N, C-alpha and C positions, 0 to 999 in steps of 0.2 A: 167679284171677278172670278174667272176660272184660272186654275193653275194645275200643272202636272207635277205631282209631288212624289219624290223618291222616299218611300217610308223606311226601307231597309234594302240591303243588297238583293237585286232581282225583283223588287217590289215597287211598282209605280202605279199611281192612280190619279184620276182627274178629280179635283176638289173645287168647291166653291169657297172662296175666302173673302174677307172684307177688303174693300179697295184701300190700298195704302195711301198715306198722305205725306207730302214732303216736309221734312223738318228744316230747321235753319241751315242754310247753305246747300240745300238739296233741290232737285227738280223731280217731278213725276213724269215718267216716260211711258207712253202707250206703245207697246211692242208691235212692230210690223213684221219682223222676221228674227228668228233666233236659230243659229246654227247648232248642229249636233257634232261635237268634237270628241276626240279620243279621251280627253279629260272628263267629259260628261259620262262617257261609257265606263270609265274607271270608277266614278262615283256609283253608277248603277250596278256595277259588278262587285263593288266592295273593295276595289283596288286602290282608291285614292287615299293616301295616308293622312290627308288634311280634312276629309269630309266627316261631318257629324249629322246623323239622321234625326228627324226627317229634313229634307232639303229640297228647295226648288232650284234646280240646276239651270244651266244655260248662261254662257258668258260671251257669246258671239251675237251681239244684239244691235239691231237698228230699230228706230222708232221716231216718235214725235213728242216734243215737250208739251205736256198737257197743263201742268201747274208749276208754279215757281214758289219756292219756299222763301222765308224771311232772309233778307240780307243778300239775295242773289240779284245782281244787276248786269250780268255778262251774257245773258241769253233771253230770248223772248219766247212766249208761248207760240206754238205752231212751228218751231224750228225743227227741221229734220236732222236727226243726230245718230251717231253711233256711240256706243258705250265702251269706255276703257275700263276693264273690270278689276284692275289691281289698285288697291287703296293703301298707301303707306302712311305711317304715323307721322313722318316728317321730322322726327327728332333723333332717331337711332343712327348708328354709324353708317349703315348702307344708305339711308335716306339723306344723310348729310353729304355723302359723296356722289349723290345723283343716281343711286341704284335702288330706287324705291321698290322695284320688283323683288328685291331680296330683303325687304323690311322684316325685322325680327317679330313685328306684331302685324304682319301683313293680313289684310282682309281682302278676300276675293269675292266679288259678286258672282253668285251661282255656286259658291262653296260655303263661305262663312255667313253670307246674307243672301236673301232671296234673289234669284236670277231671272233670266228671260223666258223661262218656260211658263209664262203667265201672261195675262192680258196687260198688266201694268207692273211697274217697279219704281222704287225711288233710287236716285243716284246722286252722289255729290256733284255739284255743278262743275267742279274742276275735272270731272271724269267723262265729260261728253265732248264730242267733236262734230262740227257741222258737216253734213253730207254734201259733197259737190253736186251741183245741179244735174250733171249728166248721169249720176248713178241712181239705179233703182234701190228700193229698200233691200231686196234680196241680195243684190250684188254688194251693197254696202255692208251687209252683215259679215262679209268675208274680211273686213278690215282687221279684225283681231287675229285670225290665223295667218293672214299675210304679214301682219306685224311680227308674229313669232318667226316667220321666215326671214324678215328683215333683221331681227335681233340675232338670229343664229348665223346669218351670213356676215353680219358685222363682227360677231365674236370670232368667226373663222377667217376674217379678212379675205373673203372670197373676191378674187380679182379676174379681170378679163383673160380669157384663154386658158385659165387653170382648169385642171380636171377635178371635178367635185363628185364624190360618190355619196349618194344619199341612200341610207339603209332604212327601208320602210316606205311604202307608197300609200299609206292611209291618208286621211284628210290633211294632217300636218306635213307629211312627206310630200304631198302634191304642192302645198304652199312653198315648201323649201325648193322644190324643182323650179317653180315659177320664178321665185326671187333670184335664185342662182343664175337662171337663164337670163333674166333681165340685167344681171351684172356682167353678162358676156362670158360666163363660164361654160365649159363643156361638161354636161351633166350625164352621169351614169347613175341609174336608179335600180335598186335591187329589192325584191320582195319574193315571198313564197307563193303568192296568189296570182295566177295568170291574168285574171280580170283586172287586178290593180295595175299590173305591168302594162296592160294594153292602154289604160288611161295615161300612165306615165309616158308611154310611147307617143300618144297623141299630143302630149304637151311638149314634145321635143326632146325627151330624154332618151338615151341609149338604155333600154330596159333589159335587165338580165335577171335570171332566176337566182334566188339566194339559196343555192344548194351547196353540197360539199365541194363543188368545183368553183365557187365564187372567187376565191383567191386567184386560181389559175386563169379564170375568165378575165378578171381585172388586169392581171399582169399582161395578158395578150393585148388588151386594149390600151395599155400605157407603156409599151416598150419595156416592160419589166420594172417600172419605177413604182407603181402604186399611185394612189390618188393624192394630189396636193392637199385636199381637204376631204375629210370623211365626216359626214354628219349623221349621227345615229338618231333615228326617230321611231324605234320599235318598242322601247321599254323592256327589252329582253337583256338580261345580264350577260348571257353568252355572246350575244351580238355585240354588246359593249366591249367585251374582252377581245373580240375578233378585230376591232378597229385598229389595234396596234399592229397587226399583220398587214392590214389593208392600206394603211397610210404610207406615203412616201417618206423617205428620210428627209428631215427638215420640215415635214408637213404638219398639219394641224388637225386635231380631232375635236369635234364639237358634240357633246352629249346633250340631247334634247329630251329623250325618253325618261319616264319616271319608273323607279323601282319602289317596292314597299320599304317602309322604314326599317333599317337594320340589315337589309340585304346588301352584301358586299360584292365587289367585282375585283378581279386580279389582272394586273398588267405585268408583262415580263420586265423585270427590273433593269436588265441590261439595255433594253431598247430605249429607255429614257436618255441614256447617254449615246448609245450606238446610233440611234436615229435622230437624237436631239429633237424629238417630237414635242409638240405642245398639246396638252389636253385641257380643254375648258368646258365648263357647263354653260348652258344657255337656258335661262328661266323666263318664260313668257316674253315680255318686251318692256322696254322703257324708252320713252321719247321716239317711238317708231310709228305711231299712228299717222302723223302727217305724211311720211313717205309712203306708208301703206295705202292711204286714201288716194294719193297722187298716182301711184301705180295702177290702182283700180280704175280711176277716172280716165287714165290715158288709154285704157284698153289693152295694156301690156299683160295683164293677168287674165288668163283664159280659163282657168279651172272652175270659175264660177258657173260655167256652162254644164258641168257634170252634176250639178246639184238637183235633187229631187225635193219638191215641196210637199209637205203634209200639213193637214190641219192640226192645230194643237190638241184636239180631242183624240187624235190617233197616236199620241205620244207613247202610251203604254205598249201598244202593238208594235210600233216602229222600233222601240228600244229592244223588245224581246226578239224581234227579227234580226236586228243588228248583231245580237249576241249569238243567235243560232246560225246565221248565214252572213258573216261579216263582209263577204265580197259582193253581195247583191246590191247594196246601196253604197255608192262611193262617197257621197256627201248628202246629208239630210238637212233640211230646213223646216222648222216648225213655225207655222203662220197662224196667229190667232184669227 
């Protein structure tokens, strides 16, 4: 089979590899679409703290079950599925309390084991979900990023008519806009790139430039209160620190972006009590795929339409282009 392999930071090439075979409890999935996410770009750029090279990335995956491993009786060959990429050990404290996404021995498809930038991959049978009949493979591949949006909005308790500020309008930021909007929130989205802001505006957000006037702009739009919920999706430490100024008193901050291991951020100590703000992290998703697929099948999620499809063979060129000109492609899909 063919696979796009990241050999080292900024080095990707197409390779021919042996066809994988499903082990006990696994299924073999033939990939039909695999999304390009900020996390994949972090691996490509050498910014993902969990990645080890070489790696076949890609964790936003839709496809068809081709083979079934020993002991699997929950799925049939030919089933259209999406892949949930996070595999918990099942025994550590986070797994025991239902937070498998925070497993201390977490395995991520596309990071710790081969992902979807290939023609086939093996997946634990418990990590696949059937695709609703109404969904195409391309649209279904958005289940994972939309699930991240569901998780972040759950962590922030996003509610109807609340003002939600989303910092960063990349692929994950767009998913956050969509899910918050579906929850009935009033969404303000900020970014430094006008092209991304235009897409955010098309999705129904009040799009504003993330310049040195962002705080003043937000206060004008919220009667001087700030946002009830601020969701950070930039992976920039300075932006994370700014959330404390942007959030309303009594509000919630949700950190979605990744920093390199060991990099710290500073929050004003007095604001913890003065504002009584809540700061939480949000890592990927857990038990969010059913809601994500339901939102996609209902037609409520519209940002699938901004995707551009590329053949898998174009992956090295597309990744290089995304680094050189990040605003030109709002969301890429690799299709074998």
